[in-house]
A tleap script that builds the chain and sets N, CA, C and O, in Angstrom:
source leaprc.protein.ff14SB
mol = sequence {
  NVAL ILE GLY PRO LEU ILE GLN LYS VAL ASN
  VAL GLY ASP LEU VAL ASP CYS GLU ILE THR
  GLY PHE ASP GLU HIE PRO VAL ILE SER ARG
  ASN CASN
}
set mol.1.N position { -4.410 -11.890 7.734 }
set mol.1.CA position { -3.427 -11.214 6.868 }
set mol.1.C position { -4.146 -10.393 5.812 }
set mol.1.O position { -5.161 -10.819 5.260 }
set mol.2.N position { -3.610 -9.216 5.538 }
set mol.2.CA position { -4.239 -8.333 4.546 }
set mol.2.C position { -3.684 -8.643 3.162 }
set mol.2.O position { -3.029 -7.803 2.545 }
set mol.3.N position { -3.951 -9.857 2.677 }
set mol.3.CA position { -3.430 -10.271 1.379 }
set mol.3.C position { -4.189 -9.662 0.220 }
set mol.3.O position { -3.586 -9.060 -0.669 }
set mol.4.N position { -5.518 -9.810 0.216 }
set mol.4.CA position { -6.354 -9.318 -0.886 }
set mol.4.C position { -6.146 -7.832 -1.150 }
set mol.4.O position { -6.314 -7.364 -2.276 }
set mol.5.N position { -5.782 -7.102 -0.117 }
set mol.5.CA position { -5.588 -5.664 -0.274 }
set mol.5.C position { -4.464 -5.365 -1.257 }
set mol.5.O position { -4.507 -4.379 -1.994 }
set mol.6.N position { -3.456 -6.235 -1.254 }
set mol.6.CA position { -2.294 -6.037 -2.118 }
set mol.6.C position { -2.714 -6.007 -3.585 }
set mol.6.O position { -2.196 -5.215 -4.371 }
set mol.7.N position { -3.642 -6.864 -3.939 }
set mol.7.CA position { -4.083 -6.947 -5.323 }
set mol.7.C position { -4.853 -5.692 -5.726 }
set mol.7.O position { -4.774 -5.252 -6.873 }
set mol.8.N position { -5.603 -5.111 -4.774 }
set mol.8.CA position { -6.434 -3.944 -5.069 }
set mol.8.C position { -5.599 -2.675 -5.187 }
set mol.8.O position { -5.977 -1.736 -5.889 }
set mol.9.N position { -4.470 -2.653 -4.501 }
set mol.9.CA position { -3.625 -1.459 -4.508 }
set mol.9.C position { -2.855 -1.340 -5.822 }
set mol.9.O position { -2.202 -2.287 -6.258 }
set mol.10.N position { -2.940 -0.180 -6.438 }
set mol.10.CA position { -2.235 0.057 -7.701 }
set mol.10.C position { -0.921 0.785 -7.443 }
set mol.10.O position { -0.679 1.260 -6.334 }
set mol.11.N position { -0.078 0.871 -8.460 }
set mol.11.CA position { 1.208 1.555 -8.310 }
set mol.11.C position { 0.988 3.000 -7.869 }
set mol.11.O position { 1.699 3.501 -6.998 }
set mol.12.N position { 0.009 3.665 -8.468 }
set mol.12.CA position { -0.296 5.056 -8.116 }
set mol.12.C position { -0.745 5.164 -6.676 }
set mol.12.O position { -0.398 6.116 -5.976 }
set mol.13.N position { -1.530 4.172 -6.229 }
set mol.13.CA position { -2.023 4.180 -4.857 }
set mol.13.C position { -0.871 3.986 -3.878 }
set mol.13.O position { -0.865 4.573 -2.796 }
set mol.14.N position { 0.095 3.168 -4.256 }
set mol.14.CA position { 1.247 2.909 -3.386 }
set mol.14.C position { 1.981 4.209 -3.083 }
set mol.14.O position { 2.343 4.478 -1.938 }
set mol.15.N position { 2.195 5.003 -4.115 }
set mol.15.CA position { 2.902 6.268 -3.941 }
set mol.15.C position { 2.071 7.223 -3.101 }
set mol.15.O position { 2.588 7.913 -2.222 }
set mol.16.N position { 0.758 7.253 -3.389 }
set mol.16.CA position { -0.139 8.161 -2.676 }
set mol.16.C position { -0.244 7.773 -1.210 }
set mol.16.O position { -0.170 8.627 -0.326 }
set mol.17.N position { -0.416 6.486 -0.957 }
set mol.17.CA position { -0.574 5.992 0.415 }
set mol.17.C position { 0.715 6.171 1.209 }
set mol.17.O position { 0.692 6.426 2.413 }
set mol.18.N position { 1.819 6.034 0.520 }
set mol.18.CA position { 3.110 6.161 1.201 }
set mol.18.C position { 3.262 7.566 1.773 }
set mol.18.O position { 3.919 7.772 2.793 }
set mol.19.N position { 2.635 8.534 1.090 }
set mol.19.CA position { 2.728 9.931 1.530 }
set mol.19.C position { 1.644 10.254 2.558 }
set mol.19.O position { 1.874 11.011 3.501 }
set mol.20.N position { 0.443 9.662 2.360 }
set mol.20.CA position { -0.693 10.003 3.224 }
set mol.20.C position { -0.933 8.965 4.304 }
set mol.20.O position { -0.695 9.232 5.482 }
set mol.21.N position { -1.407 7.767 3.916 }
set mol.21.CA position { -1.776 6.758 4.916 }
set mol.21.C position { -0.898 5.526 4.851 }
set mol.21.O position { -1.348 4.475 4.394 }
set mol.22.N position { 0.320 5.628 5.288 }
set mol.22.CA position { 1.228 4.483 5.252 }
set mol.22.C position { 0.726 3.369 6.162 }
set mol.22.O position { 0.801 2.189 5.820 }
set mol.23.N position { 0.215 3.759 7.323 }
set mol.23.CA position { -0.251 2.776 8.307 }
set mol.23.C position { -1.416 1.962 7.759 }
set mol.23.O position { -1.583 0.794 8.111 }
set mol.24.N position { -2.222 2.580 6.897 }
set mol.24.CA position { -3.398 1.894 6.371 }
set mol.24.C position { -3.012 0.862 5.318 }
set mol.24.O position { -3.779 -0.058 5.033 }
set mol.25.N position { -1.813 1.018 4.737 }
set mol.25.CA position { -1.392 0.089 3.691 }
set mol.25.C position { 0.025 -0.422 3.949 }
set mol.25.O position { 0.990 0.093 3.386 }
set mol.26.N position { 0.139 -1.441 4.806 }
set mol.26.CA position { 1.437 -2.052 5.136 }
set mol.26.C position { 2.128 -2.621 3.902 }
set mol.26.O position { 3.324 -2.913 3.925 }
set mol.27.N position { 1.362 -2.774 2.827 }
set mol.27.CA position { 1.901 -3.345 1.596 }
set mol.27.C position { 3.045 -2.488 1.074 }
set mol.27.O position { 3.972 -2.988 0.436 }
set mol.28.N position { 2.969 -1.199 1.352 }
set mol.28.CA position { 3.982 -0.269 0.854 }
set mol.28.C position { 5.358 -0.604 1.422 }
set mol.28.O position { 6.379 -0.351 0.782 }
set mol.29.N position { 5.380 -1.172 2.622 }
set mol.29.CA position { 6.654 -1.476 3.272 }
set mol.29.C position { 7.488 -2.423 2.418 }
set mol.29.O position { 8.715 -2.323 2.391 }
set mol.30.N position { 6.827 -3.337 1.725 }
set mol.30.CA position { 7.546 -4.301 0.892 }
set mol.30.C position { 7.980 -3.646 -0.415 }
set mol.30.O position { 8.823 -4.191 -1.128 }
set mol.31.N position { 7.414 -2.485 -0.737 }
set mol.31.CA position { 7.743 -1.785 -1.969 }
set mol.31.C position { 9.045 -1.006 -1.797 }
set mol.31.O position { 9.754 -0.748 -2.770 }
set mol.32.N position { 9.350 -0.639 -0.571 }
set mol.32.CA position { 10.565 0.138 -0.314 }
set mol.32.C position { 11.803 -0.751 -0.388 }
set mol.32.O position { 12.920 -0.270 -0.197 }
savepdb mol mol.pdb
quit
């Protein structure tokens, strides 16, 4: 499970990743 990644991801990164690399950060799915 990619748990530790969640802690490293910041609010700004969530928005950025959601636009660019959504697949790389599944954490964003829980943000929606």
